[in-house]
DSSP file (Angstrom, degrees, kcal/mol; ACC not computed):
  #  RESIDUE AA STRUCTURE BP1 BP2  ACC     N-H-->O    O-->H-N    N-H-->O    O-->H-N    TCO  KAPPA ALPHA  PHI   PSI    X-CA   Y-CA   Z-CA
    1    1 A T     >        0   0    0      0, 0.0     4,-2.1     0, 0.0     5,-0.2   0.000 360.0 360.0 360.0 163.0    5.3   11.5    3.4
    2    2 A L  H  >  +     0   0    0      1,-0.2     4,-2.4     2,-0.2     5,-0.2   0.904 360.0  49.1 -64.9 -43.8    3.8   12.2    0.0
    3    3 A L  H  > S+     0   0    0      2,-0.2     4,-2.2     1,-0.2    -1,-0.2   0.901 110.8  50.4 -65.5 -40.9    6.3   15.0   -0.9
    4    4 A Q  H  > S+     0   0    0      2,-0.2     4,-2.1     1,-0.2    -1,-0.2   0.919 112.4  46.7 -63.3 -43.7    9.3   12.9    0.1
    5    5 A C  H  X S+     0   0    0     -4,-2.1     4,-2.5     2,-0.2    -2,-0.2   0.882 110.6  52.6 -66.9 -38.3    8.1   10.0   -2.0
    6    6 A A  H  X S+     0   0    0     -4,-2.4     4,-2.2     1,-0.2    -1,-0.2   0.901 109.8  49.2 -63.6 -39.9    7.4   12.2   -5.0
    7    7 A T  H  X S+     0   0    0     -4,-2.2     4,-2.6     2,-0.2    -2,-0.2   0.910 110.7  50.2 -64.2 -42.8   10.9   13.6   -4.7
    8    8 A I  H  X S+     0   0    0     -4,-2.1     4,-2.5     2,-0.2    -2,-0.2   0.924 111.3  48.0 -62.7 -45.4   12.4   10.1   -4.6
    9    9 A V  H  X S+     0   0    0     -4,-2.5     4,-2.3     2,-0.2    -1,-0.2   0.912 113.1  48.4 -63.3 -42.6   10.4    9.0   -7.7
   10   10 A L  H  X S+     0   0    0     -4,-2.2     4,-2.5     2,-0.2    -2,-0.2   0.924 112.8  47.2 -63.8 -45.0   11.5   12.1   -9.6
   11   11 A L  H  X S+     0   0    0     -4,-2.6     4,-2.4     2,-0.2    -2,-0.2   0.886 111.0  52.4 -64.7 -38.4   15.1   11.7   -8.7
   12   12 A W  H  X S+     0   0    0     -4,-2.5     4,-2.2    -5,-0.2    -1,-0.2   0.929 110.6  47.9 -61.3 -45.3   15.0    8.0   -9.6
   13   13 A F  H  X S+     0   0    0     -4,-2.3     4,-2.1     1,-0.2    -2,-0.2   0.930 112.6  47.8 -61.8 -46.2   13.6    8.8  -13.0
   14   14 A L  H  X S+     0   0    0     -4,-2.5     4,-2.3     1,-0.2    -1,-0.2   0.866 110.2  53.1 -64.9 -35.8   16.2   11.5  -13.7
   15   15 A F  H  X S+     0   0    0     -4,-2.4     4,-2.4     2,-0.2    -1,-0.2   0.910 109.2  48.8 -63.9 -42.3   19.0    9.2  -12.6
   16   16 A Q  H  X S+     0   0    0     -4,-2.2     4,-2.2     2,-0.2    -2,-0.2   0.869 110.3  51.1 -67.4 -35.8   17.7    6.5  -15.0
   17   17 A V  H  X S+     0   0    0     -4,-2.1     4,-1.7     2,-0.2    -2,-0.2   0.911 109.4  51.4 -64.2 -42.3   17.6    9.1  -17.8
   18   18 A L  H  X S+     0   0    0     -4,-2.3     4,-2.3     1,-0.2     5,-0.3   0.927 110.5  47.9 -60.5 -45.4   21.1   10.2  -17.0
   19   19 A L  H  X S+     0   0    0     -4,-2.4     4,-2.2     1,-0.2    -1,-0.2   0.903 108.7  54.5 -61.3 -41.2   22.3    6.5  -17.2
   20   20 A E  H  < S+     0   0    0     -4,-2.2    -1,-0.2     1,-0.2    -2,-0.2   0.848 114.1  42.2 -61.5 -33.2   20.5    6.1  -20.5
   21   21 A R  H  < S+     0   0    0     -4,-1.7    -2,-0.2    -3,-0.2    -1,-0.2   0.837 121.4  35.3 -83.6 -34.5   22.3    9.1  -21.9
   22   22 A I  H  < S+     0   0    0     -4,-2.3    -2,-0.2    -5,-0.1    -3,-0.2   0.727  95.4  87.2 -99.5 -21.8   25.9    8.5  -20.6
   23   23 A L  S  < S-     0   0    0     -4,-2.2    27,-0.0    -5,-0.3    26,-0.0  -0.463  88.7 -97.1 -77.2 150.6   26.3    4.7  -20.7
   24   24 A P        +     0   0    0      0, 0.0     2,-0.3     0, 0.0    25,-0.1  -0.302  54.1 174.5 -62.4 151.7   27.6    3.0  -23.8
   25   25 A C        -     0   0    0     -4,-0.1     2,-0.4    -3,-0.1    21,-0.2  -0.957  35.7-112.2-152.3 165.8   24.8    1.6  -26.0
   26   26 A A  E     -A   45   0A   0     19,-1.4    19,-2.8    -2,-0.3     2,-0.6  -0.892  31.9-135.2 -99.1 137.7   23.9    0.0  -29.2
   27   27 A L  E     -A   44   0A   0     -2,-0.4     2,-0.4    17,-0.2    17,-0.2  -0.858  28.1-177.7 -96.4 123.8   21.8    2.1  -31.6
   28   28 A V  E     -A   43   0A   0     15,-2.5    15,-3.2    -2,-0.6     2,-0.3  -0.968  23.5-128.8-126.4 134.8   18.9    0.1  -33.0
   29   29 A K  E     -A   42   0A   0     -2,-0.4    13,-0.2    13,-0.2    12,-0.0  -0.641  26.6-143.3 -82.0 138.8   16.3    1.2  -35.5
   30   30 A G  E     -     0   0A   0     11,-3.2     3,-0.1    -2,-0.3    -1,-0.1  -0.044  37.2 -58.3 -86.0-168.3   12.7    0.6  -34.5
   31   31 A A  E     -     0   0A   0      1,-0.1    10,-0.6     9,-0.1    -1,-0.2  -0.323  69.4 -84.1 -69.1 155.2    9.7   -0.4  -36.6
   32   32 A P  E     -A   40   0A   0      0, 0.0     8,-0.2     0, 0.0    -1,-0.1  -0.332  52.6-103.5 -59.9 142.2    8.6    1.8  -39.5
   33   33 A L    > > -     0   0    0      6,-2.6     3,-1.2     1,-0.1     5,-0.5  -0.369  23.3-124.7 -67.1 146.7    6.4    4.7  -38.5
   34   34 A P  T 3 5S+     0   0    0      0, 0.0    -1,-0.1     0, 0.0    -3,-0.0   0.519  96.9  84.4 -73.9  -3.1    2.7    4.3  -39.3
   35   35 A D  T 3 5S-     0   0    0      4,-0.1    -2,-0.1     1,-0.1     0, 0.0   0.507 104.4-115.8 -78.5  -1.3    2.5    7.6  -41.2
   36   36 A G  T < 5S+     0   0    0     -3,-1.2    -1,-0.1     3,-0.1    -3,-0.0   0.468  85.9 115.6  85.7   1.0    3.8    5.8  -44.4
   37   37 A S  T   5S-     0   0    0     -4,-0.1     3,-0.1     2,-0.1    -1,-0.0   0.700  75.8-131.6 -77.0 -18.0    7.0    7.7  -44.6
   38   38 A G      < +     0   0    0     -5,-0.5    -1,-0.1     1,-0.3     2,-0.1   0.445  57.3 143.4  81.4  -1.4    9.1    4.6  -44.0
   39   39 A K        -     0   0    0     -7,-0.1    -6,-2.6    -6,-0.1     2,-0.4  -0.367  35.6-154.5 -71.0 152.3   11.2    6.5  -41.4
   40   40 A R  E     -A   32   0A   0     -8,-0.2     2,-0.2    -3,-0.1    -9,-0.1  -0.988  13.0-125.8-128.7 138.5   12.3    4.6  -38.3
   41   41 A L  E     -     0   0A   0    -10,-0.6   -11,-3.2    -2,-0.4     2,-0.5  -0.530  24.0-128.7 -77.5 149.7   13.2    6.0  -34.9
   42   42 A V  E     -A   29   0A   0    -13,-0.2     2,-0.4    -2,-0.2   -13,-0.2  -0.879  23.6-161.6-103.8 131.2   16.6    5.1  -33.4
   43   43 A Y  E     -A   28   0A   0    -15,-3.2   -15,-2.5    -2,-0.5     2,-0.6  -0.882  17.3-131.2-115.4 142.8   16.7    3.7  -29.9
   44   44 A R  E     -A   27   0A   0     -2,-0.4     2,-0.9   -17,-0.2   -17,-0.2  -0.829  21.3-158.2 -89.9 120.5   19.6    3.5  -27.4
   45   45 A I  E     +A   26   0A   0    -19,-2.8   -19,-1.4    -2,-0.6    -2,-0.0  -0.832  50.3 112.7-106.5  97.9   19.8    0.0  -26.1
   46   46 A N     >  +     0   0    0     -2,-0.9     4,-2.3   -21,-0.2     5,-0.2   0.115  29.1 119.9-148.9  24.1   21.6   -0.1  -22.7
   47   47 A G  H  > S+     0   0    0      1,-0.2     4,-2.2     2,-0.2     5,-0.1   0.848  75.4  55.3 -63.4 -35.8   19.0   -1.0  -20.1
   48   48 A H  H  > S+     0   0    0      2,-0.2     4,-1.8     1,-0.2    -1,-0.2   0.927 110.7  44.8 -64.8 -44.2   20.8   -4.1  -19.0
   49   49 A L  H  > S+     0   0    0      1,-0.2     4,-2.5     2,-0.2     5,-0.2   0.893 111.1  54.0 -65.7 -39.3   24.0   -2.1  -18.3
   50   50 A A  H  X S+     0   0    0     -4,-2.3     4,-2.4     1,-0.2    -2,-0.2   0.883 106.1  53.8 -61.9 -38.1   21.9    0.6  -16.5
   51   51 A F  H  X S+     0   0    0     -4,-2.2     4,-2.5     2,-0.2    -1,-0.2   0.945 111.3  44.0 -60.0 -49.2   20.4   -2.1  -14.3
   52   52 A W  H  X S+     0   0    0     -4,-1.8     4,-2.3     2,-0.2    -2,-0.2   0.863 113.1  50.8 -69.0 -36.1   23.8   -3.4  -13.2
   53   53 A V  H  X S+     0   0    0     -4,-2.5     4,-2.5     2,-0.2    -1,-0.2   0.919 112.0  48.3 -65.0 -42.5   25.2    0.1  -12.6
   54   54 A T  H  X S+     0   0    0     -4,-2.4     4,-2.5    -5,-0.2    -2,-0.2   0.932 111.9  48.7 -61.7 -46.6   22.2    1.0  -10.5
   55   55 A L  H  X S+     0   0    0     -4,-2.5     4,-1.5     1,-0.2    -1,-0.2   0.908 111.9  49.5 -61.1 -42.7   22.5   -2.2   -8.5
   56   56 A L  H  X>S+     0   0    0     -4,-2.3     4,-2.5     1,-0.2     5,-0.5   0.925 111.4  48.5 -62.4 -45.6   26.2   -1.6   -7.9
   57   57 A L  H  X5S+     0   0    0     -4,-2.5     4,-1.6     1,-0.2    -2,-0.2   0.887 111.0  50.4 -64.6 -38.6   25.6    2.0   -6.8
   58   58 A L  H  <5S+     0   0    0     -4,-2.5    23,-2.9    -5,-0.2    -1,-0.2   0.802 115.1  45.0 -67.9 -27.6   22.8    0.9   -4.4
   59   59 A D  H  <5S+     0   0    0     -4,-1.5    -2,-0.2    21,-0.2    -1,-0.2   0.871 134.3   3.9 -85.0 -38.7   25.1   -1.7   -2.9
   60   60 A V  H  <5S+     0   0    0     -4,-2.5    -3,-0.2    -5,-0.1    20,-0.2   0.551 122.6  54.2-127.3  -9.6   28.4    0.1   -2.5
   61   61 A A     << +     0   0    0     -4,-1.6    19,-0.1    -5,-0.5    -3,-0.1   0.099  60.0 131.2-123.6  25.4   28.1    3.7   -3.4
   62   62 A W  E     -B   79   0B   0     17,-2.6    17,-1.6    -4,-0.2     2,-0.2  -0.692  53.2-134.7 -79.2 118.4   25.3    5.2   -1.3
   63   63 A P  E     +B   78   0B   0      0, 0.0     2,-0.3     0, 0.0    15,-0.2  -0.470  34.3 158.9 -77.6 143.7   26.6    8.4    0.3
   64   64 A R  E     -B   77   0B   0     13,-2.2    13,-3.1    -2,-0.2     2,-0.4  -0.978  37.7-117.4-156.7 153.4   25.9    9.2    3.9
   65   65 A W  E     -B   76   0B   0     -2,-0.3     2,-0.5    11,-0.2    11,-0.2  -0.805  25.8-163.7 -95.3 132.5   27.4   11.4    6.6
   66   66 A I  E     -B   75   0B   0      9,-2.7     9,-2.5    -2,-0.4     2,-0.3  -0.971  19.0-128.2-118.5 127.3   28.9    9.7    9.7
   67   67 A D  E     -B   74   0B   0     -2,-0.5     7,-0.3     7,-0.2     3,-0.1  -0.577  19.4-172.1 -72.1 128.8   29.6   11.6   12.9
   68   68 A I        -     0   0    0      5,-2.1     2,-0.3    -2,-0.3     6,-0.2   0.615  69.3  -0.6 -99.8 -14.1   33.2   10.9   14.0
   69   69 A D  S >  S-     0   0    0      4,-1.0     3,-0.8     0, 0.0    -1,-0.2  -0.950  76.0-101.7-157.6 177.1   32.9   12.7   17.3
   70   70 A H  T 3  S+     0   0    0     -2,-0.3    -3,-0.0     1,-0.2     0, 0.0   0.403 102.5  84.5 -87.2   4.6   30.4   14.7   19.3
   71   71 A G  T 3  S-     0   0    0      2,-0.1    -1,-0.2     1,-0.0     3,-0.1   0.376 115.0 -95.6 -87.6   5.5   32.0   18.0   18.4
   72   72 A G  S <  S+     0   0    0     -3,-0.8     2,-0.3     1,-0.3    -2,-0.1   0.431  79.6 138.0  98.7  -0.9   30.1   18.2   15.2
   73   73 A K        +     0   0    0     -6,-0.0    -5,-2.1    -4,-0.0    -4,-1.0  -0.603  25.4 173.0 -80.3 138.6   32.7   16.7   12.9
   74   74 A S  E     -B   67   0B   0     -2,-0.3     2,-0.4    -7,-0.3    -7,-0.2  -0.960  18.8-148.3-141.8 160.5   31.4   14.3   10.3
   75   75 A V  E     -B   66   0B   0     -9,-2.5    -9,-2.7    -2,-0.3     2,-0.5  -0.962  23.5-114.2-131.4 146.3   32.9   12.5    7.3
   76   76 A L  E     +B   65   0B   0     -2,-0.4     2,-0.3   -11,-0.2   -11,-0.2  -0.686  40.7 176.9 -81.7 127.0   31.3   11.4    4.0
   77   77 A A  E     -B   64   0B   0    -13,-3.1   -13,-2.2    -2,-0.5     2,-0.4  -0.888  19.6-139.7-128.3 159.6   31.2    7.6    3.7
   78   78 A F  E     +B   63   0B   0     -2,-0.3     2,-0.2   -15,-0.2   -17,-0.1  -0.940  39.3 117.5-122.5 143.3   29.8    5.2    1.1
   79   79 A G  E     -B   62   0B   0    -17,-1.6   -17,-2.6    -2,-0.4     2,-0.2  -0.844  59.5 -19.9-170.2-154.5   27.9    2.0    1.7
   80   80 A R        -     0   0    0     -2,-0.2   -21,-0.2   -20,-0.2   -20,-0.1  -0.450  60.5-117.0 -76.2 143.2   24.6    0.2    1.1
   81   81 A A        -     0   0    0    -23,-2.9     2,-2.0    -2,-0.2     3,-0.1  -0.480  30.3-109.4 -73.6 148.4   21.4    2.1    0.4
   82   82 A P    >   +     0   0    0      0, 0.0     3,-1.8     0, 0.0     4,-0.3  -0.517  46.5 169.8 -79.2  77.4   18.6    1.8    3.0
   83   83 A V  T >>  +     0   0    0     -2,-2.0     4,-0.9     1,-0.3     3,-0.9   0.646  64.9  76.9 -69.4 -13.5   16.4   -0.3    0.8
   84   84 A T  H 3> S+     0   0    0      1,-0.2     4,-2.3     2,-0.2    -1,-0.3   0.768  82.5  69.6 -64.7 -22.5   14.0   -1.1    3.7
   85   85 A W  H <> S+     0   0    0     -3,-1.8     4,-1.6     1,-0.2    -1,-0.2   0.873  93.5  55.9 -60.3 -36.8   12.8    2.5    3.2
   86   86 A L  H <4 S+     0   0    0     -3,-0.9    -1,-0.2    -4,-0.3    -2,-0.2   0.902 108.2  47.1 -62.7 -40.9   11.2    1.3   -0.1
   87   87 A Y  H >< S+     0   0    0     -4,-0.9     3,-1.1     1,-0.2     4,-0.3   0.912 110.8  51.6 -65.6 -43.0    9.3   -1.4    1.8
   88   88 A D  H 3< S+     0   0    0     -4,-2.3    -1,-0.2     1,-0.2    -2,-0.2   0.786 120.9  32.9 -66.0 -27.9    8.1    1.0    4.5
   89   89 A H  T 3X S+     0   0    0     -4,-1.6     4,-2.5    -5,-0.2    -1,-0.2   0.038  80.6 123.7-117.1  24.2    6.8    3.6    1.9
   90   90 A Y  H <> S+     0   0    0     -3,-1.1     4,-2.5     1,-0.2     5,-0.2   0.902  73.4  47.6 -56.6 -48.4    5.7    1.2   -0.8
   91   91 A S  H  > S+     0   0    0     -4,-0.3     4,-2.2     1,-0.2    -1,-0.2   0.887 113.8  47.0 -66.3 -38.4    2.0    2.3   -1.0
   92   92 A T  H  > S+     0   0    0      2,-0.2     4,-2.5     1,-0.2    -1,-0.2   0.897 112.2  50.6 -69.4 -39.7    2.9    6.0   -1.2
   93   93 A L  H  X S+     0   0    0     -4,-2.5     4,-2.2     2,-0.2    -2,-0.2   0.906 111.4  48.5 -62.6 -41.3    5.6    5.4   -3.8
   94   94 A A  H  X S+     0   0    0     -4,-2.5     4,-2.3    -5,-0.2    -2,-0.2   0.904 110.8  51.3 -64.7 -41.0    3.1    3.4   -5.9
   95   95 A F  H  X S+     0   0    0     -4,-2.2     4,-2.2     2,-0.2    -2,-0.2   0.928 111.0  47.0 -61.3 -47.1    0.5    6.2   -5.5
   96   96 A V  H  X S+     0   0    0     -4,-2.5     4,-1.9     1,-0.2    -1,-0.2   0.901 111.6  51.6 -62.6 -41.6    3.0    8.9   -6.7
   97   97 A T  H  X S+     0   0    0     -4,-2.2     4,-0.7     1,-0.2    -1,-0.2   0.897 109.3  50.0 -63.8 -39.9    4.0    6.7   -9.6
   98   98 A I  H >< S+     0   0    0     -4,-2.3     3,-0.8     1,-0.2    -1,-0.2   0.899 109.1  52.3 -64.8 -40.4    0.4    6.2  -10.7
   99   99 A L  H 3< S+     0   0    0     -4,-2.2    -1,-0.2     1,-0.2    -2,-0.2   0.871 111.5  46.8 -62.4 -36.6   -0.2   10.0  -10.5
  100  100 A W  H 3<        0   0    0     -4,-1.9    -1,-0.2     1,-0.2    -2,-0.2   0.518 360.0 360.0 -86.3  -5.0    2.8   10.7  -12.7
  101  101 A T    <<        0   0    0     -3,-0.8    -1,-0.2    -4,-0.7    -2,-0.2   0.440 360.0 360.0-109.5 360.0    2.0    8.1  -15.4
């Protein structure tokens, strides 16, 4: 659904912002600003590490509840993320991303 895909895209964006803020990084000065002041913005360069952390979490640390009996007891387990969901909802995810950009 549209709302579900919008939530997923928003959570993905917030997760990537969190990684950008908490992972170690190199601080690099950008090009001089065009206003003539000579100031340069400082950028955090850690996208490569964020990519590998994301990939690792999607492969081994996706949380899910598993029923251990029919009495309603369940346990939290970690494993692979259901990435086939992305394929099944590709067009809606693309639509939501276009709306937000």
